KOLNU-16466 format. One line per field, with one value per residue (C-alpha): residue number from 1; residue in three letters; x, z, y. Coordinates in steps of 0.02 Angstrom, whole numbers, plus 50000, padded with zeros to 5 digits. Layout:
<rs>
num	[NUM | ...] .
residu	[ALA | ...] .
c1	[X | ...] .
c3	[Z | ...] .
c2	[Y | ...] .
</rs>
This chain:
<rs>
num	[1 | 2 | 3 | 4 | 5 | 6 | 7 | 8 | 9 | 10 | 11 | 12 | 13 | 14 | 15 | 16 | 17 | 18 | 19 | 20 | 21 | 22 | 23 | 24 | 25 | 26 | 27 | 28 | 29 | 30 | 31 | 32 | 33 | 34 | 35 | 36 | 37 | 38 | 39 | 40 | 41 | 42 | 43 | 44 | 45 | 46 | 47 | 48 | 49 | 50 | 51 | 52 | 53 | 54 | 55 | 56 | 57 | 58 | 59 | 60 | 61 | 62 | 63 | 64 | 65 | 66 | 67 | 68 | 69 | 70 | 71 | 72 | 73 | 74 | 75 | 76 | 77 | 78 | 79 | 80 | 81 | 82 | 83 | 84 | 85 | 86 | 87 | 88 | 89 | 90 | 91 | 92 | 93 | 94 | 95 | 96 | 97 | 98 | 99 | 100 | 101 | 102 | 103 | 104 | 105 | 106 | 107 | 108 | 109 | 110 | 111 | 112 | 113 | 114 | 115 | 116 | 117 | 118 | 119 | 120 | 121 | 122 | 123 | 124 | 125 | 126 | 127 | 128 | 129 | 130 | 131 | 132 | 133 | 134 | 135 | 136 | 137 | 138 | 139 | 140 | 141 | 142 | 143 | 144 | 145 | 146 | 147 | 148 | 149 | 150 | 151 | 152 | 153 | 154 | 155 | 156 | 157 | 158 | 159 | 160 | 161] .
residu	[MET | GLU | ASP | LEU | ASP | ARG | GLN | ILE | VAL | ALA | ALA | LEU | THR | ALA | ASP | GLY | ARG | MET | SER | TYR | THR | GLU | LEU | ALA | GLU | ARG | VAL | GLY | LEU | SER | THR | SER | ALA | VAL | HIS | GLN | ARG | VAL | LYS | ARG | LEU | GLU | GLU | ARG | GLY | VAL | ILE | LEU | GLY | TYR | THR | ALA | ARG | LEU | ASP | TYR | GLU | LYS | ALA | GLY | LEU | PRO | LEU | THR | ALA | PHE | VAL | ALA | ILE | LYS | PRO | ILE | ASP | PRO | ALA | ALA | ASP | ASP | ASP | ALA | PRO | GLN | ARG | LEU | SER | ALA | LEU | PRO | GLU | ILE | GLU | ASP | CYS | HIS | SER | VAL | ALA | GLY | GLU | ASP | PHE | TYR | LEU | LEU | LYS | VAL | ARG | VAL | ASN | GLY | PRO | THR | ALA | LEU | GLU | ARG | LEU | LEU | ALA | ARG | ILE | ARG | SER | GLU | ALA | GLY | VAL | THR | HIS | ARG | THR | THR | ILE | VAL | LEU | SER | THR | PRO | TYR | GLU | GLY | ARG | VAL | PRO | ASN | LEU | ASP | GLY | ALA | LYS | LYS | THR | PRO | LEU | GLY | GLY | ALA | GLY | ARG | GLY | HIS] .
c1	[51584 | 51645 | 51715 | 51892 | 51880 | 51821 | 51971 | 52089 | 52011 | 52017 | 52200 | 52248 | 52148 | 52249 | 52415 | 52415 | 52601 | 52573 | 52659 | 52559 | 52653 | 52601 | 52424 | 52416 | 52472 | 52344 | 52195 | 52253 | 52275 | 52423 | 52516 | 52457 | 52275 | 52285 | 52366 | 52223 | 52091 | 52172 | 52181 | 51995 | 51951 | 52046 | 51964 | 51790 | 51828 | 51817 | 51999 | 52025 | 52207 | 52337 | 52390 | 52507 | 52437 | 52512 | 52545 | 52468 | 52547 | 52721 | 52674 | 52637 | 52447 | 52401 | 52228 | 52083 | 51908 | 51738 | 51649 | 51462 | 51407 | 51244 | 51210 | 51164 | 51034 | 50950 | 50886 | 51064 | 51153 | 51211 | 51391 | 51489 | 51593 | 51651 | 51687 | 51789 | 51880 | 52038 | 52063 | 52193 | 52154 | 51987 | 52022 | 51843 | 51676 | 51517 | 51340 | 51235 | 51054 | 50986 | 51001 | 51172 | 51209 | 51391 | 51514 | 51696 | 51846 | 51990 | 52170 | 52275 | 52429 | 52338 | 52195 | 52250 | 52256 | 52083 | 52014 | 52084 | 52015 | 51841 | 51840 | 51886 | 51752 | 51620 | 51670 | 51707 | 51553 | 51427 | 51390 | 51368 | 51459 | 51472 | 51644 | 51694 | 51878 | 51945 | 52033 | 52100 | 52073 | 52067 | 52056 | 52038 | 52044 | 51988 | 51973 | 51790 | 51675 | 51650 | 51544 | 51408 | 51411 | 51355 | 51187 | 51036 | 50926 | 50809 | 50951 | 50978 | 51129 | 51126 | 51223 | 51260 | 51165] .
c3	[43914 | 43744 | 43718 | 43693 | 43856 | 43944 | 43875 | 43934 | 44108 | 44122 | 44071 | 44193 | 44332 | 44306 | 44293 | 44338 | 44294 | 44113 | 43994 | 43864 | 43730 | 43807 | 43831 | 43650 | 43587 | 43696 | 43634 | 43455 | 43459 | 43441 | 43598 | 43583 | 43560 | 43715 | 43814 | 43765 | 43812 | 43981 | 44015 | 43972 | 44084 | 44227 | 44194 | 44192 | 44358 | 44289 | 44338 | 44512 | 44538 | 44539 | 44687 | 44733 | 44783 | 44943 | 45024 | 45190 | 45288 | 45230 | 45265 | 45447 | 45436 | 45430 | 45510 | 45403 | 45474 | 45422 | 45553 | 45531 | 45633 | 45679 | 45798 | 45978 | 45960 | 45788 | 45811 | 45826 | 45681 | 45547 | 45551 | 45589 | 45429 | 45474 | 45655 | 45600 | 45451 | 45552 | 45597 | 45472 | 45510 | 45421 | 45238 | 45171 | 45233 | 45142 | 45176 | 45168 | 45160 | 45294 | 45482 | 45488 | 45432 | 45376 | 45337 | 45375 | 45309 | 45432 | 45433 | 45590 | 45651 | 45766 | 45885 | 46019 | 45891 | 45829 | 46005 | 46032 | 45863 | 45902 | 46067 | 45975 | 45843 | 45979 | 46080 | 45938 | 45833 | 45967 | 45879 | 45911 | 45800 | 45735 | 45680 | 45557 | 45548 | 45377 | 45379 | 45201 | 45043 | 44885 | 44780 | 44806 | 44700 | 44542 | 44377 | 44365 | 44232 | 44135 | 44005 | 44139 | 44135 | 43954 | 43927 | 43856 | 43728 | 43871 | 43966 | 44104 | 44134 | 44031 | 43931 | 43789 | 43654] .
c2	[55011 | 54949 | 54774 | 54841 | 54938 | 54779 | 54685 | 54823 | 54827 | 54637 | 54632 | 54771 | 54689 | 54530 | 54623 | 54808 | 54821 | 54769 | 54891 | 54986 | 54888 | 54720 | 54783 | 54844 | 54673 | 54586 | 54688 | 54719 | 54908 | 55026 | 55076 | 55256 | 55202 | 55092 | 55233 | 55351 | 55222 | 55188 | 55374 | 55394 | 55245 | 55329 | 55498 | 55417 | 55332 | 55155 | 55126 | 55198 | 55152 | 55015 | 54910 | 54768 | 54598 | 54531 | 54365 | 54418 | 54277 | 54330 | 54511 | 54468 | 54468 | 54284 | 54298 | 54358 | 54373 | 54438 | 54541 | 54571 | 54722 | 54807 | 54951 | 54914 | 55052 | 55041 | 55220 | 55288 | 55374 | 55254 | 55314 | 55155 | 55165 | 55340 | 55292 | 55141 | 55217 | 55253 | 55069 | 55006 | 54824 | 54845 | 54811 | 54821 | 54885 | 54834 | 54892 | 54733 | 54680 | 54566 | 54561 | 54647 | 54825 | 54806 | 54669 | 54707 | 54611 | 54625 | 54564 | 54548 | 54455 | 54333 | 54294 | 54419 | 54559 | 54508 | 54512 | 54688 | 54745 | 54677 | 54772 | 54932 | 54903 | 54877 | 55030 | 55152 | 55113 | 55060 | 54896 | 54712 | 54590 | 54412 | 54357 | 54222 | 54176 | 54125 | 53956 | 53964 | 54064 | 53958 | 54117 | 54303 | 54460 | 54371 | 54461 | 54516 | 54445 | 54606 | 54516 | 54515 | 54706 | 54718 | 54802 | 54713 | 54802 | 54850 | 54935 | 54807 | 54698 | 54541 | 54415 | 54535 | 54440] .
</rs>
């Protein structure tokens, strides 16, 4: 990705509602040039969509937890993400290295709802779990460091020197 595209993506990640005019001023291009670049970034799948950031406590979902899961039977099909995809309380599902198979980020309205969700996760996916409840979130959804995505002369990720 070119430096200008990185700047555009960083600006839109920070404020997805930024107008093309504001974006053009920020990166030093014309509005039409920025519009074309954004369209190409969307077509290439770099930009997947635009969302609103929420205050989850005000939205009625004050409890966030991370749930590490692994199958009860390691020889069983590895289909937990598909089995759990209909549970709207699961915000993210990551395949992870280490002892666990997946790490889920869940949001619910309280401990009772979390207990019910954990029971559903166990029964629907045939997994064991370890749960960590989030006490506070100093920051979340930060703008990614796209400079770290620059390619080195050998083709790997590097500092862009």
